[in-house]
N, C-alpha and C positions, 0 to 999 in steps of 0.2 A: 547407645549412640552410634551413629553411623561413622565408620571409620574412614578419615579424609587422608589424602595422600598428596605429597608436594607436586605441584602443577609445573614443576621443572624437572626433578629428576626420579619422581614416581615413588618415593620413599614414604611410609606410613608416617603421618604427622601426630606429634604429641605436643602438650604444652611447653615441654621443656626444649623443643628443638625448633619452635616457629621462628621464622625470621622475623625482621623489623622492618616497619615503615620508616620514610623520611622524617615523620615526627616522633618516632621511638615508639610508638604503638606496635603491638604484634601483628603480623602478616597472618591471614587465614588461609592464604593459597601455598605459601612457600616455606621451606626449611631455612634454618640458619646458614646452612652450609652454600645454599642458592642464592639466598637473598638477605643482605644487610643494608640498614639505613637507605631503604627506598631503591635499591638498585641491586642487579644481579652481581654476584661475586666474580663470575667468568664471563668473559667477552667471547662467545664461542657459538658455533652451531649446533644442531640437533645431532649432527653426526659426531661431532666433538663430545657431545654428552653421551652417546652411544659407547663410544669408544672408552670414555673414561669410565663410565659405570659397570663396563664388561668386566673390569678388574675384579669386581664383587661377586662373579657368578659363584663361587663358593659357598658364601652367605645365603645366597638366592636358593641354591639347592638345598641347604640346610633347612631353610624356612619353608620350603615347599615340598621336600621329599623326592624333587627331581635330580636327573643327573645331566645336566646340560652342559655341553662343552661352550667356551667363550664365544665361539662362532654362532652356536644355537642361540646364546642368549642374546647376542646383537641382534639377531632376527627377531626374537620376542621384543626388545626395546625398539625396534624400529616400526614395530606394527603398533606399539602401545603408545610411545612418545607424541605420535600426532593428534592424539586424543586430549592431550594436556593442554593447559591455556597457554604456556608459554610458547608451545610449537605451532599451534593452529592459530595463533595472531598474526599480526603484521608487524615483520621485524622492524620497521620504522618506528614503532611505537614502544619496543622494548627499552626498558631504563637499563642500559648497560653500564657496569661498573667501570670506574676509572680511578680506583684507588691509588693514590701516589705511592703509599709505602708497598704495594704490591709491584710497581715498577722498579723500586729501589731494590726490593730483596731480589728479584730475577735478575737484575745487573750483578748484585754481590755474588748470588750463587755461581753465574756464569763466568765470575771474575776470580774463583776460587783455583782454577787450573787443575781440576780432577779430571783425569783421563776419560773421555767419552760422556761427560755430564754435561748437559746443555738443556735449559728449560726455556719455554716460550710462554708458558703460563703457569700461574699458581692458584690453588683452590682453598676455601676455608674448610678446614679439617680439625674435628675436636680432639683433644689430647689423649683421650682414653682410646680412641680408635687407633692411633699411631704409635703410642706410648709403649715401645718395646723395650725388653730388658737386654742389657748388654753385659759380657762378661768383662769386668775391668779389675786387674788385680787380683783375680780368682773370685770376685764377689758378682752377683747380679745386680745391676744398677739400671734404674730407671732416670731418665733425664728431663722429662717433661711433666707438666702438671695435667691430669687427667681432666680436670675441668675447664683448662684454657683453650683458646681457639688459636690455631696457627695457619699461616698460609703454608701450602705444601703440594706436593706433587710426587709421583713417582715415574721413573723412566728406566727402561732396559739398560743393562750395563754391556756394551758391545763384547762380543766373544772375542777373548784374545789368548786363551789357554787350551791347550788340547793335551791328551793324554793317549798312550796306548794301552789297550787290553791285552790280556795273555795271548790272544791271537794275533797280536802285532797290528791289528786294525786301530786307526786313530779315531778317537771319540773327542766330542766337544764335552765341556764342561756343562752341568745342569745350568739353565738360564737364571741369571741373578737379576737384581732390580737395584737401582739406587733409590732410596727414600730420602726426600727434603722436607725440612720443617722450619719453618723460620718466624721469629717473633722479635719485638722490640730488643731482646736482651741477647739472643742468641741465632745462629744458625747450625742446624744440626744435619749431617749428611750420614746416611748408613747405608750398608749393602745387605742384601738378603735375598734367600731363595724366592721364586715367584710366589710362593705360597706363605711369605711371611717368615719362614723358618730360618735359623742359622744367621742371626742377625748380627752383623759387626759395624762397629763404630769407625766410620772413615773420616770425620772431621768435626769438630765442636769449636765454632768460632765466636768468640765472645763480641758482641756488638759495642757495648758500652761498659 
């Protein structure tokens, strides 16, 4: 069978990750991360999609055997995306998402008061993709459901700490990111290295 790709983000489509139309049927064009209930889950431009998907350059390199940097991968995406249905159509005809809970989650995350954490948008992410283990009381614990869907995002942590090497030269710490995952019951904020390693739980807020 011919391999199909999401006409929004370009990922390979399988039956398990097909998005849904307004009538509940499966979409033949879009994945569930990009398209649910007849509307796109993120109201953003093609360049926003390029920036977001460039975070997964390591996965792309693993699947293709290449060794692209994030900047090089962005150039690949900028050439590829205009061939996809979402980005070569008329923006006026794109069914943008306006999910009320997404707006609620954004407000709640920004109200947490975590230093340097601010989000403008959230995306639909599968639990298995973001369900990192945390070391709690000496035990590795996962807090999410691999099969559930979450509203989430990743944002850089502002550099705030420096250290001196043996030569007395000041060095910045390795770049870290905040990871946000929201569902009806919880908001989870973690911090980890840019490659996803060394994850630490920053906050677990119970919503109900």
